[in-house]
Structures are given as structure tokens and as C-alpha cells.
N, C-alpha and C positions, 0 to 999 in steps of 0.2 A: 111319484113312484119309488124313484131312484133313493131319495130321501128316506119315505118309510121304509122299504127294503132297509137301509141301513141303520135307523134306529129300532127296528123291531130284530135284526139282528145282532145289537149290541147292547141288547135289554139287560140292565146289570139283574144277577140273580142275588146277591145280597142283600142285605137291608142300606139302606141311604145313607151315605158318607155326608159329614159337613165339612170334611180336612179341603183346604183349600188347592192342596200339593194334588192330592187325589181327582179334584175338580177338573185343575188343568189337564191331568194327563188323560181325563176320560176326553176333555174335549181336542186335543192332540190327535186320541186315536178316533173319535167319531170323524175328526177332518180328514185322516188321513184315510177312514175306509169309506168317505165318501166320494175323494178324488181318484179309489181305487176303483170302487164302482162304476163310476163314471168314464175310466181309462176301459173298463172291460165293455160297456156299453157300447161306446163311440169308436174305438180304434177298428172293430173287425169290420165296421163299414167304410174305412179309408184305405186307399193305395199307402205303400210301403212309404212311399216318400212325404207322405202327408202326416204320418203316425207320430214322426220323431216333433215335427212343426207343434201338432197338437198338447202333446205331451210338455211341451216346453213352455206353450203360452199356459197350460194347466199350473205348471212350478210359477210361472209369471201372477196370475192371478191368485194363489195361495198366501205369497207375501206380501200382499198391497195392503196388508193391516198394520206393516211394520215397514214406515221409513227408511229406516238403517239398511234394510236388504235391498233398496230402490237403487238405480244408477241415477245420476245427475241428468240433464236435458242432452247436453252436450256428448255426454259417455253414451246415451241412448243412441244418438246419431251416429257416431263411430261404428257402434254395434249394428244397427240394422240400416242406416240410410250412406256409408261410406262416406262420412263428410270428407272434403277437400281442401286443402288452404290456400291460402293464397300465395302465390310466388314471387315473392319480390328479391332484391339483391341480399339482402341480409339472410333471407330464408334460403336463398340459392347456397349460399356459405355452410349454414347449416344442415343443407343435405349433403354436402361434400364431406363434413366432417360424420354424418353417420354412415357415408359409405364407406370413409376410412376406419370405423369404430371396429369393427372386427377382421383379423386376418382372411387371408385368400380370399377376397372377395366376397364374402357371405352376403353383402349387402351391396345388392346393386341399387339403380337410379329410382325403377318403382318400392321397391321395398324402403327406402332412404324418405320417399315422399310419405309412405304410409306412416312412417316412424314422426315424419314430421306434424304431420295430422294430428299424432298421440300426445307430441310434447306440447301442445297447444292449448290440452284438457288439462286442469290442474291436477288432478290424482297422478297423470304421466308427465309432468312437466321435467322430472328427476330423471327420464329415460336414458338421455344422451351421459349424462355423468356416470349413470349406472354401468352402460355398455362401454364406457373408456376407463372406468374406477375398477376398483376391487371387485366386480361383480363380471367382469369380461370373460374370465374362464367359464363361469355358469351361461352368460349368453353363448358361448361355442360351443357348449354341450349342448344347449338347447334348439341351437339350429341345426345341428347334425343328428339330435337323438330320433330314431324314430317312432318314440311316443312322446313329443315334446309337452303334451297338456300334462304330463306327471312332475314335470320339473322346470315349470314356468319361476324365473326370478321374482319374488315379489316383494322383498323387503323394502325397497326404493319407493314404491307407490305410498303417495300422500294419502293419509284417511280423511275423508269426506266432514267427517263432525269433531276432528281434533283426537279422538282415541282409535281404538284398534277398529279395521273394518270388521262385519261377521262375515262369516263364511260363504254366506249367499252371496253377495254382493262381490266379495274377492274373488269369485270363482268367475263372475259375470266379466270384471276387469281380467281375467286372466284369459278368456273368449275374444275380448277385445286384441288381446296383444296377438293372441295365435292368430287371428282372422288377419293381422296386418303382415306377421312374419311368415305363418305356416298356413294357409289358408286350407290347404289337404285334410288338416287334422281337426278344423271346426268342428266338424260330425263328433265326433269324439269328445270334446271339451265340452258340447252341449249336453253329451250323456252325463258328465261330470258333476254337471247342475244340476242335472234332475236327481243324481245320488244324493247331492248334499240336500236340496231342497225336502226329497221326500223319503230318504233314508236308504239303505243298502240291500233292505228285503223289499224293495217297491221295485217288482220287474216287471216294465212295462212290454215287453218282450211277449213273456209266458203269457201275459193277460190278454195280448192280441191274438193268441192263436184262434181259432176256430173250431167250435165243438158242435156242429148241428145239433146233433142230439139234446145238449142241454141248453141251448137255445131254444130248442122247440118245448121243452119241458120245462123250463121256467120263465124262460123271459118273453116269450110268444103271447099271443090272446087269440081268439077265433080268430076275431074282424081284422086282424091286423096283419096285412100280408108280410111275407119273408121275400122280399126283393132278393135273390142271390146276381150280382153281377161280376162279370168278366170281362177279360180282354178279349179284343179280337182273335177267334179262333179256338178260344177255349170254351167248354160247355161243363157247367156246374149240375146239370140235370142228373148226373149219374150217382151222385153224393142223395139226391132227392131218393130216387129207386132205392138205393142200398138203405136209407134210413126206415124208408116205408117197410121194406121185406122185415129189417130186424125189429120194429116194433109193432109188426103184424098189422100195419094203418091198410085200408085200402086207399090205394092213389089210382086217381083219374088224371089223364094226360092229355093235354090240346097242344096241338102246333098252332102257333099264331102267324099269323102276316096275310090272311085272306078270309074271306065274308065267310065263308064257312066256318072258319077257325073262331069268329066271332060268336056264330050261333052256337057250337057246339060249348064254348067257353061259359055263356051265360045259363047254357042247361047246366051244365057241371057243377059251377057253384050253388044255382038253387038247389041243384040235388045234395050236394055233399053237404051244405048248409046243415041240412036237414039230417041226413045220417049220420054226421059226423067224419066223413070220409076225407081223404085230403084232394087238392086239385093243384097239379101242377101245370102251370101254362107257360110252356116255350118262346123264347126270343120273342119277348113283348117289346122290345124296342123298335120292331116294326110297325108296332101299331101304337103309335103314341096317343092318337085321337081319342082309339077306344080305351086307353089307362086314366087318360083325364079324366072320363065317365065313371071308372072302378072305382074309384075312391066314393063316391057319392052313393055309386049303388051299395055298397058294404055299409055305409053309417044309417041307409037306411033301413037296414033288417033290423026288426023289433025284436027277433031272437034268433037264436041259432044253436046247432050241437056246440056244446064247450069244446068237443074233440076237434070240429073242423079247425081246418089249416090250409091256407093258401100259398102257393109257392109260385114263385116267377123269376126266371131265368132272363137275363138279358145282356148285352153286350154296354160296356160303359159309353154312354149315350149322352150329348147334352141335349136334348129334348124330352128326356124323362120328364114327368109333370114333378113339380116339387111339392104338390101338395100329397100326393100319393108316395113319396120318399119320407116326408117327415111322419106319414104313419104308417111306414113300415118298418119291422125289421132289416137295415140293408147289412149285407154283407158282401167284401169285394174277396174276389177270389182270383189269387194272381200266380201264375205259373212259376215255377222254381227257376232259378237263373243258373247258367252256368252248361260248359259242354256236355257233361257226363247226364244231368237231368235233362236237356235235350233231345240227348242220343236215346235215353232211356223212355221216355216219351213216344219217340218214332218207332223205337222197336217194339216196345208192348201194344202199338195198335198195329203191327204185324202177325196177322196168324201164322203159327210155327209149321202148320202143313205147307202152307206158302215158300216162306223162307227154304224148306228141308227140299223144296221141288228141284229134279235135276234141270241143269248140272251144276254139277256142286261150285262151278264159279258163280253161280247167281249167289249165294251169300256175302261172298265179298264186293259184289256189286251194292249189294242191299246197304253194306258196313258204309260204304263210299259216301251213298246217297244220305246217310245216316248223320255222316262226320261234317258233308257237306252244309246239308238242315241246320245242324247245331251252331255253325261256323257262322251262317246268317243271322240265324235269330240271336245267337249271341252279340254279334255287330250293330244289332238295333238298339241294343243298351247305352253303346257308348255314340249315339248319334248326338254331334253332328260329326264326329271324327271317323266312326268305322263306316256310317253312312250320312248323306247330309240332312236326310230326314228318315223317318218311320215308316220305309215302305210296306203294304200289306201283303207280305207273307202270310198263306194259313196254310192249313192241314191240305187243302185241294189241289196245292202248288205239288206237296209230298207225294198224296194219291196219283195224281194223274202221272208224275214222274215213275213212281214203282210201275205203272199199267206202260211207261213206253218201255222202262228197261226189260219188263218181262215180254214184250212184243220182241222186241230187239234181239233180247238172249233165246228164245223159241227161233226166230226164222235163223239164228245162227246156229242153232245147236240140233235142232230137229230130236231125232230120239236119242242121241248119242249122250253119254253120262258126262263127259267133261268137252271143252273146247279150249283152244289156244285164245288166251287173250286178245292177240293180236288179230283175231279174225273179227271180233265187234266191231261193230262201225262207231267208232270213238267219235269221229267227226259229226258224223248225223247227231249222236246224243247231245254231244257240244251246243250242237247250233240250237237245236231243241229245248235246253234248257236255258239256253241264253237269248232265244227272242222269243221263245213261245210260252213257257212257263215261268220260272221266278223272273226271267228276265222282261216278263211281259206286264210286273210290277213295277217296273223300275223306269223314271222317266227324267232320269237326269245322266247325262254324259259321264261323268266322272265315277260314277256308283255301279254304272255299266262297265266300266272297266274294270272297277275291283270286283266285280261281279266275274265277269270274262276268266279273270286272273284266278281265282276262285275254281271257277269250273274247269278250266283246262289243266289246272295243276292236279284234281283231284282226280278227275275221269277220262284215266289214260292206261293203257297197259303196264306201265312202270310200276305201278301201284300194287299189282299181283305178284312180284319179286319179293323175297325175304327182307323180312324187316324195314318194308316200305315208308318211305317218312312223310306225313302229313303236314307236319309244321316243323318251322324251324327258325332260331333267333335271327336277328339281323346281320350275323358275322358268318349264318350258312350252319350252326350246331344244332342238328336233331333235339326237337323237345319232344317229339312223341310218334310212336311208330305202329303201322299196324302187324298183328299175330301174323308168324310165319303160316300157319295152317287156316285152310280156306273154309273149314267146318263151322256150323252152328256154334256146337261146345266152346270152340276157343273165341269165337266173336262175342258168347257171352260172357267168357272168363274175363276179354280183354276190356270189355264195358264195365263189369263189374271193379275192376281194379282199377280204373281212371279216379282220381282225385275228385272230393265233391266241387271244390273250385279250381278254378285255372288262371293262370296270367293273361293279361291280354295278347302276350307274344304268341299264343298256341291262336289265334285270329287275325295275326298279322299285323296289329297293332302295337306301337311302341309300349314298355311296362310301366311306363310314368301315364298312361292313357287311363287307369286307374284313379289314380289322385286327380286328375281333371275333373272326372266322373263325378269322385266326391265334393270336388270345390264347386261344379256345377250346382248339386243337388243341397251343398249346404247355403250357398247364394240363395237359392230359391227358398228354401226355408225361411233366411232372414228377410228376403223381401216381402213373404207372406205375412211374417210378425209384424213387419214394419206397418204392413195395411192394417193388420188387426189391431196394431196396438192403438189403445184410448178406447175402443171400443166397450170396455169395461169397468170406464173411469179413470183408468190409470193416470196416475199425475207420477212422473220422475221423480221428484219431490218436490217443497213447500217455496222454494225461492225463486221461480218464476212470477217476477213481477208482474203486475196489472201497469200499463202506462195511462197518461193523462187520458188519452182518446179512449181506452179501455183496451187496447192490442193486447197482446203477447210481449212483453221487453225480449224473452227470447227469439221468438221468430221475427222480430224486429232488427236486432243485431243481426241476424241469420243474412236477410234481406239487404241490410247493407253492406255485410260482405260481398255479398255476390254483385251489387251495383260497384266496390270498388273493383272487383274481380274484369269486370267485363269493359273493354276499350271503347273510350268516348268517341262518338261519329266523328268530333274532329281531327281525332288522333290516326283517323282511318284514310286509304291516299284516296284521291278525288278520282272519278271519273265520269267521263262526259256521256249521253246515251247515243250520239254519233260511235263510239269507239267499239261498242257492242256487235255494230253491225256492218263496220267500215269494209268495203269490198275491196278498196285498194290495200289492208292490212292482211299479215301473215294470220293463218289460223289461229296461231298459237294467240298473236296478240288479241285478237277477238275474243277467244276463251279466258284470258286474264282480265280480260275488261267485264265478261260477266260474272266469272266467281267472283269478282271484289264485288260488284253490285250485287249479287246474289247476298254477301256474307254482311254486308253492311244494312241492306234490307230486315235481315233475320236478325243480327244485334240490334238495332232498331226496334225493332217489333219487340223482343224479350226485355230490355231495356224499358221500354214502357210501360210493358207488363208490371215488371216489378215493382216499377215506380209509385203503378196503382195500387199495388197491395199495400206498400209503405203509407200512401196518403191513408188507405184504410185502417192502417194500425194506428194512425195517428189521430184519427175520428176527422179527416179533412171531405173525407167524399161518404156516401151511403154506399151500403153493402148492394150490391144486386147478384144475378144468379151464376155470371160470370166470375166475378171476383171469391162468390164464396166456394165456387169449384176451384179455381186457384190457390186459395188459403187450403182447401180440403188437401190438396197435391201436395203443397209445402209442407203441409203437417205431417204428409204422412210420406214424404221423400219420394213422391213417384213423379214422371215428367208427363206434364198436362197434354191431352192428346193433341191438341192444337201444337203445340209446342214441338212433338215428336214427327210431325208432318213435315217441318221444315225440311230435316235432311236425316237420311238414314243411320242409324245408330244401333248397337247392340237392344234385344229386348230385356236384357238382364242389367241394363244400366240405368244406374239411380239418380234423383235429381241433380243433388250437391257434384256427381260428377260431371254429368250432361253440361252442368252451369262451367264448370273449370276446362271441361274441352272444348264449350263454346269459346269462351275465353282464349286460349291456345290458338283456335281457329282465327280468332280477329288478329291475333298478334301475328299470326303468320301473313298475313295481307300485305304488312307493310314492306315484304321483300320484295313484291313486285310493282313499286314505286317506276325502279326504272324503264321497266319494260313498257310501263303505261306513258310514258313519255316519248313525245313525236320521235319516229327514226329518222334520219335523213335516206336509208336504202333499205332493201330487204337485209342485205348481209349485215350491214349494223345491229337490224330487228333480231335477227338470228344468234348474232352473237351475245347481244342482252341477254337472250332466252337462255344459251347454253350456260351462261352463268349462275342461273339458280338452281339452286338444288329443291326439288319440290317435295315437299311432303303430302304425299297422294292420299292417305288416309286421314289426313286434316283438311281436304279439301271438300267445298259444298257441293261439287259437280264434277265426283272422281273419273266418272264415264267419259264425260267432255274434255278430260285431257287425253285420253286413248284417241278419242275420235280427232281431235286437232291434231298430236303428233303426227296421225296417219294422213290425213290430207294434207299436212306441210309438208311431211317427208315426199308425198307425192307430187307435188305442187312446185318444190323445188327442184326435185330430180327429173322432173316430167315423165315420172312411173305411173303407171296404171295401179289402181287403187287395188284390184283383184289379184294383181302379181306378186304382191309384197307381202311379209308376215312378222309377228311380232315377235323379237327374242328379248331374254332376259338374262344381261352379263351382270353375273357375281363377281363383287373383288377386283382385281384389277385397279386404272386407273378410274379413279370415279369422277372425272373430268369430262362433259362433253366436246366431242370433237368434231363433228360437223352437224346437218342438219336432220340428219338421221337418226339423233341420240338425244335422249333428256336423260338428266341424272334424277333420279327420286331417292327417297333415303324414309329410315321408320319401317322397312318392313319387317316381318316375322315370317319365318318357315316352319311349319308344322310337319311333324313325323319325318322329318330328317335334319341333318345339319353339314352347314359350310365350315369344313375346316380345311387347314391346310391347302388352301384354293382349288380345294374339289367339291365338288357334292357326296357325301356319305349317308348310308344309313347309319341310325343312331336310335339308342334307347330313350333321348330326350324327347319330348313335347315337341318344344319347339325351341328356336333360339331367334335371337338377332342379327339380320344381316347386315353389312356394311353398306353403305352406299350403292346403288348398283344403276345401271343403265338399261333404260330400255329402248331396243334398237329396231327399228322398222329395216328389212333387208328383203331383196328377190328372192322368192322361193327358189329360184336356179344356182343362187350360193348358197345354200346351206350346206354343210361340210359336219362330218363326223357323227357319232352318236346324240341324236338329242330328243328329250321327252317333253311333252305337252302337261305343264302344270295348272291348274286352276287357280284363278286371283281371287280372293273373295274380299269382299268389304270390311267385315269383322268375322271374329272367330264362331258365330253363329251358323256359317255357312248357308245361311236363307241368301244373300245378295253377292250373283256371280257376274263379277265387274270383266272381267277379260279372260282368255285364255292364252298362255307364254310359253316359247319355247325355250328349254336350258336344256346347255349340255350337259351328258350324263355320263360315266363311266360305263365301257362297254362290258364290264363285267356283272351291271344288274340288268336283268329283265326290264324290258318297259312296263312292263303290266304290274310290277314289285310296289312301284312307285305308288302305285292306285291303292294297291292293296295295303299299304302303309297308310295310307289317306293322306299320300304329300299334298300341301296345298301353300298359300302363299297368303298372309293374313294383312291388312292395309291398317288396320284400328288395332291399337294397343287393346289386348284383352281385360275385359272388366273384373 
């Protein structure tokens, strides 16, 4: 259908031409027209985060005919899978050279490792010489520029085929460099790739705009449903109502979800199919079983009026029937983002008569609720920093909150035209919002603390004063204030004057959170591209040799690298089964024995699986379903399901990174040898344990360390487990001085920073902490102001390990730390 439409629209009007150049231009035009039409038809059915991924995939497919435009397999790994090098003594020296290549510590340890990965690939083998040579000034500018994708140094890149690289390949190489050094700009670099492939006139954003009238008139058919999908809390049925009025079409509407709705829907479809009317079925996600039969029923119609149309509105739901989705014109509606858009949606849903109702102070209260709701909704975009997960706040929360506000205002005001804001029962209102309304959706302690902070800051009498501040930056400088006047015109003017976009600081987050959001989105896009890669017969280059056993030479080399990275069983500490359950040993001794045993078993299992794949590639074993699944995961850079269950890591981690992470964890086990050796007394055992700095993020059982230290502290000091609490002591002497203390390293602090010996608010998203002490103390020994911080296993914030108490400056209220999303991360972010 798409091809027919493209060819019909592009049919030449003049006489046929035999000119080769003209034929090539026409083929180029037809190709672009085809991809343009595909883009227009498909993008409207995708969420925003998937649209760019789809266009990049189209660009890849469009260049398959030209090998010169393709990346080699190692380059594809760098781009899509995040290949990780083997860290040896010689590579450690190279890492140090990369760290020193640019002034002012622009290259840290993590970036240096990324650069080392690049340097092992032929095209990037000269990168260190470029950064330390005549191109250094360009690299400094690249690292500091707000738009680095436009000034990537490329003269040093080695061409793949001896001649100069074509633009399509060169821009992909630039994306790899940006991914390594400026991952916050990967999305913009991918857009540059799309422009290079399809041309500057190819505006995919414009093509993705939804015009429901055009879709109905040009793209839809009588028996092909139009499925209007939206996020929870959104409803697209109003667009169908408005369009039916505009096009003078009779519209039959049915709300689904009940037995009566099924009967009414069947009758309405039969009637409309004959008369040419439209049918709108609302909330069809509530009846997936009935939907499964709808597609069969529509296909069974022998004939129907060509004006007949059936619209289905639903939430994005995993149980929507695939057969119906394929047969439908799918259109996804997403709510506009930003504080202003959220406030406008809220304000437009409240009748003017309700806003103007006395007393005059009611308008300001509605404005406060609009702001609070906008902040909460906007923070959901920044999950897991804004909130640890996407809590289901809906319009029902705002509607009931309005009713509660009206009740309290009416009870306070009576018949008066004005009230004193201090007379409003703020405490009662705060409790209702925190516990029954918005807070009723929240099931995470630290998300609840953040919500409570915004409720207390927003709903109080101070916000009726002149130029009341709604948001301030980390230094306390006002960012946004309410209008002086209490009336509706002043509030409407204030809303209209708000900027269309806002920095994360408006919702209490560091300004760098926006960059983190884009990094996560870019990583999702590249991960999805990695899964799709190969589905259309892509082959990076033709130089991937086949081995005698029929396996891929490139895949075999990759497997060999992995085997070299993983420690051998003989290099790991010996542990007897008795050590894991020796009642006479200290809890930490038993824990370390279990940790080493767990690590050895995992490494043994993974090594065995990789060797099986190597044997398959050599033709030494026959293929099985299990080996076929492993091979598929290896090729796509995805962690096999059974491997992922061995220990918890970020869901965004790729296979190569996971192997490198496992190798690092295995190497860490060697430091426990002294502790595993039999100690002559508990005091000697405590001394050996105190000498170890624990990389808690690299442990296979991190929660076990917390439990073991607690039990050991209570046992040695003869304290009750219920009488002690856990402190995290940052900075200072990073040496354990008693059985109460354990030194840990490799921690990251998100949402704040540790500087000059104190905890501080900051615009930095995260910072590395020096070695710290985990210290169990009696609850009665607590001194000064302390704040409770969550400790998460990784930056996805799905695995809460423990809560720790940290000394905080008295100038910062405790709830502000929760609003900033402050937390401690154990594993290095992917």
C-alpha cells in the first residue's frame, strides 16, 4: 500500500528518459519518498522515546546497499554494546596517559577506560596521539562546548578502506566518540546522522505530528480501526468528538468495561457499518478478551458503508491484542511536558465559576494545587531521580484535592468574601494530601519524604504573601514566585508568562538531571538498536571470516577475550564448606566465606557456558536450544536471562560491560585471603577484617555485609540489635578503628556533593566519595543534626540495600535532601 502510494504520487508527467543520471536521481527521489511515507505512517504510533530509535534504524537500512557507509563489527560493538577492554598492567599505563592527556582533569578514570576501548579499534588507534598532540586544543574545546557534536575532531581517524570515509560512516564514528566522552549529547549526534543520510529537508519531527482528520480521510479504511492510545490519566476521546462535529459525521459512543458495554458495542458497530456512521469505543483496554474477537468480526463483514469508521481509545497496555494492533491505524497521544503545560491542563479543567467563587483566597489555593500537581507530574519524567518509580498520579487525585480544598475553604469562610490565610487548617490539608490523596499512591519511604517536603513547602500561609517563592536553587536564590494579586486575571497572566520549558531546579532537582535523562534515553535507543541489529540482514562488513567449524571469527575472538578477562578457578581463594557455617567464627568471617563461595560458583558457571559457545564455534559440539539462545544473546550484546539472575545489576547494563564487571568482582575476592585464614582469637579476626576496604558495590551479596557487620558489632559489644543504628561517616580517617566500623569504597553520592569536609547541596548530579566508614552506634549516642539517606545498589534505584544516617549541616532542612533525590549508589552507573 505504501509503495503504491509513493509510485502513484511520483509518476512522471513528461516523456520517459534514457539518461542514466536522470534515472539515478529518480531512484534517489523514490527511495526518499518511500522512507518519508513510512516515517509518516509509523511515527504517529510510537512513543516519543521510540521515534528517534525507529528513524535511526531506517537510516541504517537505507544505507545497507553501500558497504562503504557501514561500520565494522568492532565499531558496531562500541556503538551499540559498549565493548569493554581487558585491563592489564600495560593498559593501566595507557589509562593513566589518557587521564593526563587534557588539562584540568577533564578525563577521569571512567572516561579513560572508554578511550582505551576506542583505541583498540583500528579506526580510533590514533586517538591518544591526537589528544596529546597538535589536536589537543580542539579536544579541550570539544569537551567544554555545549554542542560538541558539531566540532568533533576527526582528521586523525583511520579510514576503513584506505581512502577517505564517506559522510554516513564518518558521522557514525563521531557518534561513538560522543558516546564515550559526552554521552549527554548522543541524541543530538544521532539526529546529525539522520540528516546526513536523508538530507536536511527530511524533518521527522514534522512528519510525526498527528492530524486526525488527515488520517481519517487519507489513510484509514472502513474496516481498519483507529486505535487512539494514551498514557494513564489521558483521554483522546475528545479529539474524536470534535472531529465528528467538524466533518458532520454521526458518532455512536460506548464506554467499555462491562457486560452491557459489550452488547451496546456490538449493536453500534452493526448499525454504523450499514449507515456509514462512526463508532467510538472508550477505554477498550478494560476488555482485552472482547478486543481479541473484534478483529475477527470486522474481517468477517462481507461489505459495509465506505464512510464507516471505528475509533478505539485505550491506555498503553501490554495485553492489547497484537492481531488487532497490526490491523489498526495506531495513534499514540502523549501529554506535553513541562511545568507550564501541566498547570494549563489543570487550570483548563476547572470551570471559571468554580475559580471565581468566594472567598477571593480560593484562587490562590487553586494556584498552589496547580503548581504542586505540576511538580509531581514533572518529577515522574525524571524517574528514578525525581521518584524511584512512576507512581500512578491521576486526574482523580487533583479532582478530589479540589473538593477537599473547597470544603475547608467553605467551612472557614462561611459567607465572607475574604479570609485570613492563617485560619485555613493547613496541617489537616497537608495530612490529607500526604496520606490519603497523592500520598496514597506512593509506596516508597524516600519518595514519600520528597512528596511531604513539597506539600509542606507549598501548602502554607506564607505563600499568600507578596512574591511568595515557589522554587529556589541549591543556593537559596528564588527561581519562580507567585503573583502579588489573588484574583483570577493575575493567576492567568502568571501562567501565560511562564516559559514553555523549565530547568529541573524548578522541581527541586540538580540542573544536570536533564543531561542524565537524555543519557538514559540514548542508552535505551542504542540497546533497542542492538536488539534489532541483524533483523534486516545487516552485516557490518564483509570481513567477518568464517572458521573451519562454521562459526563466526569475530564472535570467537570476542569469546576468547572474555575468557582471558575472567579469573581462573585456581587463582581464587580456597574456602571450605565448614567456614560458611562455623558457629565459633565471627559473623563477618562467615559472610566473607559465603561471598567467596558465591563468587567462585558464579565465575565457574559463566566460564563453563562461554567455553561451550567457543566449542560450538569450533564445531566441536552440536547446537542445542540453550546454546542457540546463548549465541543470540552474544550477538545482540544482551545478558542471558540465567546469567542475570546470578546477582543484581542495572537493567541497562550490556553483556560486555557485565563480563568486565564480573571479572572485576572476581579479582576483588583475592583481598579476602587473610580473613579466610584461621585466626587465633576473635581480636585477631577483627583486626584482619578491619584492614580490608570493602568494595560493597562489587559484592555478590551486599545486603549480607550490612547484616554481618550489625551482628558482629552487637556480638562483640554485647549490645541488643534493636538498640543500634547505622551511620555513614564520610571523609576523615578511612581506617577501621574498632569492631563497630567497616571501611567501604567506590560509593557515589547523587543529588549532593561532599566537599571541604561537609555535605553540601550542589548542581552536580553525582560525585565520587572517598573511602567511608559504615559505623554501628547506639541510638542513644546520636549527636547533632543527622539525615537518613537511602543506599541503592545501582542508579536505577530499584534495589534499596539499607538506610544510613549522615551528619548534615543545620542550615538545610531534612526534607530538602529528599526533595533533591539525594541517595548513595553502590555500583558505578552504566
